[in-house]
N, C-alpha and C positions, 0 to 999 in steps of 0.2 A: 411439491415434492419433498419424499418423507428423505430423512438424514436420520446416518444411526453413526454411533458411535465406532470410530474405526480402532482407534488408539488413543493413551495415554505418556504423555513424555516429565518423568517428574523433575523441579527442578532442584540444586540444591541450595539455591539463594534466590531473591523473589530478581526480578530484572523489572522495567520502569517502560512506561508508553511509549519510548524514545529506542528499546534495546533489542529491535526485530527487527529483521528483513524479509527479503523471497530472493534468491537468484537463483533464474530460468538457466537451464543450459539449454546448449544449441539442437541436444534429439528431442527438445518441447518440455520437458522435464523441470523440475525445481527443487531446490533444497532449502533448506529453512535456517537461518541463523537468528542465534538467540544471546546474548550476554546479559549477566546476571553482574547484581551491585556487589562481588568479591573478583570482579576481573575475569571472571572464566567467560568461553564462549564454545557454543556447542554447536554442531553444526546436525539436524534431524534429516532424517527423508525418511519412506518405505518404499519395501520393492516388492513386488508380486511374485509372491513361488506357484506353477502351478503344480497341483498335485494330483497324483491317479486317486479319485475320488470320487465323491458323487458330490460335496461340497464347493469343487475346482479349487480358486486361486485361495492362497492365504498370505497376507498382508505380513510382512515380519518387519517389526522396527528396527532403524539401525542406529547409533547414536556415536559421536563423534566430536571428543574436544580439541579443541583450536587453540595453540601456545604460540599467542601474538608477540612481537619483543617489542621493549619500549611501554609497556605497561608494568610499574615500578611497583611493591608495595604501599601502601598507604593509596594508590589511586583508584577513582570512580571513575566506571564508564557510565557514561551523558546519556550518548546517542548511540549508533550504527545504522550502517547504509553499505548496499555493495548493488555490481553493476556488471553486466558481460560486457566488455567494450568491441568483441569479435562477431559479425557475424556468420564466420567458418569454423569456430574454435571455441574452446572453453576456457575465455581469458578473462579472469574478474580482476574488480579494484574492488579493493574493502578499506571504506572511510571508520573511523572509531574515533569520536571524540572523549577526551578525558581530563579531569580535576587532579591534580596531583595535588597531597596535603604536605604538612612542614615534615610529614614522617619523612618522603620519601625526598627528602633534601633539600627539593626546591621546588615550592608550591605554584600552581599557574596554572592557564587552559591550554591544554593541548586537541590540533586534531592528526592524527596519525592514518598516512593513506598508505595501503598496502596495495602494492602493483612491479612489476616486472619491466623493469626498464632496457633489457638487452633486446636488439632485435630477434624475432625470430624465437621467444620464449615468453610461456601463460603463465598465470598467476594460478598458481593449482592449489584446491585446500585439502592441504595433506602438510604439516609440522616443515617440513623440510625448507620450503618455500616461502612458507611464511617469516622463516624463523633471519632472512636477508633482506627483503626487502620491503624498508618501510623509510617513507618520508614524515619527516615530525613538522610541524607549526608551531610556532606560539600563538596563543590567539589574547586579544586585548580584551575579552568578553564573558564573559558565562555560555557555553554552549548550551544549546538544545534541541528541538529537531534537526536531523542533520539530514537531507534529501538529493538527489539530481534532478536534468532535465536537460534536454538536446535542445542546445540553442545554436542554429545556424550549421543542423548537423554535427557540434559539437555537443559531448557531454560535459557538462560545469556541476560542480557541488553546490546545494544548495543549506545555507545553515539558517538558525535564526539565532540571535544573540540577546543575551543582556542589556545590553545597549540599546534596545529599542530598536535595531535597525535585522535586517536580512543580508546577508554576506554573501557573494559569490569566489569561489572558488575553481582557477580550470588550470590545466595542462602547458606550461610551456614545454612542448614536446625536443627542441633544439637543445634544453638547459637541462632534462629530466627530472623535472620539478612542479609542481601547483604554486600558483600563486594567486593571491586576491587581488581579482579584476577592478580597479580605478574605475569608482561610479556603478562598478557592480547591473546590473540588466536597469532598465528604465525604470519598470515599476517597482522597484526597488534602491530609490535613491532618494527620496523621503524618509524621515525620521521617523516612525510608527507612537502611538501616544501610549503605548505600554510592549512589554514581553511577546512578541510574536509565539506562539503554542503552536500552531499548526498552521502549513500552506499546501496549499493545491496547487499544481500546474498540469496545463493541458491543451495542446497544440494542435490547430484542423484546419486543414484549407489556407494556411498560411498565417493565423490569427489564435494569437497566443492568452487564454484567460487564465489568470490569479487571484485564488483564493488569500486573505491572508484572517485567521482566527487568534486576536491576541487575549489577552491576562486580564485587561479593563474589561470585554465584551466589544471590544471595537471591531467591526469584523469591514474586510476592505476587496473591494473586487475590481478588477483592471481589465483592459482588454487592449494588445500589443499588436499591429503588423507589425510582423518579424520581420519580412522583407525592409521595410525603412526602417524599424528600429521606433514608431511613433508610437506614443500612448494616444488609442484611440478614443478610448471612455474608461472613469473610474466615478466608482459608487462608495457607497461608507454607511454605514448603518449602526448605530452605538445601543445596548445592551446592557441589562441589569448588571449582567454575571460575566465571569469566565463563558470563553467559548473553547468546547475544548476538541472540539475537531472538524474539518473541512472536507468535502470529498465532491470533486468536481465530473456528473456523469452525463454520457450523452445516453439517451434512452435510443435502443438501436431498432431499427425494421428485422421481424422475426423472417425473412426475406434473405436479409444480407447473408452470403455466402451460399445460398444454394444452388443449384445447378441453372439455365436461364429458363427451360421447358418449366421449370415450379415458380419463376416469376410470374408476379402476379396472379399465380392459382392457389397459393398454399393460403391452407384453412389456419392459421393460426389468428387468432382474437391479436390486435393490438391496442390497448386504451393507453399509452403515452403516448403523446404528441413525438410523432419521429422526428429524426432531426433537427432537435433540439436541446439547447444544452444547460442543465438543470444543478441546484448548488445544494449537496447535503449539510446542515447547520447543527453539531450538536453543542446540545446546551446545557449549562452547569443547573442553574436554578429555575429551569421551566421547560415544556415540553421543547424538543427538537424539532425543525422545519428543512420544510424543502422551497427552494425559490425555482420557480417552474422559469424558463426559458429566459435565460438574464443576458444573454445576445440585444434580446428585443426589449426587454424589462427591466433590465437589471435585477434593482435588490424590493422591485414593490408587489412579484406576486408571489405569495408567500402562502402555503401550505404546511399545515401544522402535523406533527406523527403526532396521534391521539394516544395518549400513556404512556408517552418515554419520559414523563417526569413522578415517572410511581415507583419507579424502580432501582430510588437513590441517584447519584450522579452521574449522567451517560459519557463515556469515559472511552469510546471507539468507535467508529464507522467503518460499515464499507458495502459495495453496491455488487451486485453481480447478478449476471442470467439465472439460476438456478433452479427455474424450470423450466429452459433450455426452450421459451417461445419469442424471444426477444423484449419481452418484458424485467426488467429489473427490479429483482427487490432489496430493500434498504434492511440493511444489518446494523445496529446497534447493538455494544455490551456497554454497562455498569456496574459500577462497584458497588451496585446490591445484588452480585451475581448473577447476572440476565442476560441471555442474549435475546434480542428482538426482533423478527423480521416482519416489514410492511411492505405490502401490495398494491399499485396503485389499482383502486377500481372506480367503475364511472360515479360513484359515489365521495372518492377521494381516494387520499392514503389511510390503508386499514391495517392494523394492527393482525394478521395473516397468525401466526404462532410464537409460544416464548419456551426459551428450553433454561432449566437453571441451572447454573453450574457449582464446583465447590469453592470458589475462591470468585474474588473478585477481577472485571476482565480488563487487562490492560492492552489487548490489539487483536482486529480478526484481520486475516487473509483470507485468498480466493486460490489456491494454486494447485497442479500436478503434481504431489509429494510420490504418488504410489507410481509415475511415467508410464501407464494403461490411459492416458490421453482424453481421461475426466479428473476434474480440475476436484480439490476436496473443498472444506470449511475448515480453517483457521483458526483456533480462537485462545489466543494468550490469556491466561492468567498471572495471579501470584504465584501462584503452588505449580504450575506447569504449564505443557501445552497439551489443548483436548484437539483431537484432528476429528470431524465429523465428515461422513463419506455418504455420497447419494444410493438409494437402493437401485442394488444395482438388477431388478429386477424391474423396477417402473421404466430405470434409462434402457433394459433391451425393449419391451413393450413398447415405449415412448419410438427408438428406433425403427422395428418391426413396424412400425405405423405408417412411421415416415416412406420408410422404402417400397411398399407395400402402392405409395400412393404415388411413388416418384412410377414405380411399375406400370400401372394403370395408366398412365397420363402418355409414357414413353409407346405402350398399346395403341392408343388410339391416332397418334402420328401419323 
């Protein structure tokens, strides 16, 4: 599937590998939040305007600067994350970690959580609501990656720290505040050998898989029975240099989500083993890799991503079904200004295409910024945001081909 340049958002200041996140709206579309090192936070999205001319739709970029409270002069934004806590309306919770310098009056590290506490009110992405809805918690460590996950139906913050630990913050709904959970999650109770640079968590069928990549090259993978809160298995592996990213992925069947009449009849090849859990690991000083079927084999079955070390250090990773056939594409971003895309073929993982970018890559996402139901590849670089859009002609041909197949099957019944 070909990707074309849809738009480029320029940034006045550079961000980091932790200063971007995507919020999904209740209508299925998404917005991109990006923080820069000079304390500016921007909200980006794209709207589709229908024009009465042969070319059809026109993409209209929209940028809004969000003014957060409790970001004093001299402070530096370290990481940002956000989620929609409602299933019926847009009710956002945004977390921002900062470091204050002596210039701001008092040095230290904090996590600011922006959320509406009053019943019946929601935090909107506008400056009025952001101006009075902040809870600031002081941290006893330097924060790194900020993320979130759902534990037994409750969304919690997951924050890596310079103290070699991963901290969990949970909402106290009675007191309208957030507190750090004593002991955290069972897989995070032990201290790590170095700073956790990246953590990814995926829960399925009551089993929570957690992967942690450390600055010293330590890789840790755990499986937890979420119902019993029991640690099932733990694996670890040591590498010679920092691990820059980890992504847990479940190769999906192309028949997932198809009408029942198509089940077992869809002519879509699947070369990846279905219903297994794999782990993508970005490696700073060698070839990045994929560990296959980690539930069964742990960290033993490893396949390298060829030539991934030839374009400087891998700085970001993401996985997505770019070809709409159920087979995931592994995308890697590098400090050498390259976006690499790998697909699993019969002989193993192959580099299918690469794209040169104007600046080093800091992050990759796959989300629907246009609101047209089709996701875009979002690449954050040191100079801005690059939006890559699917070739709409190819998408149209794929959709028509499958609709024709469905119509023939219906007629045959």
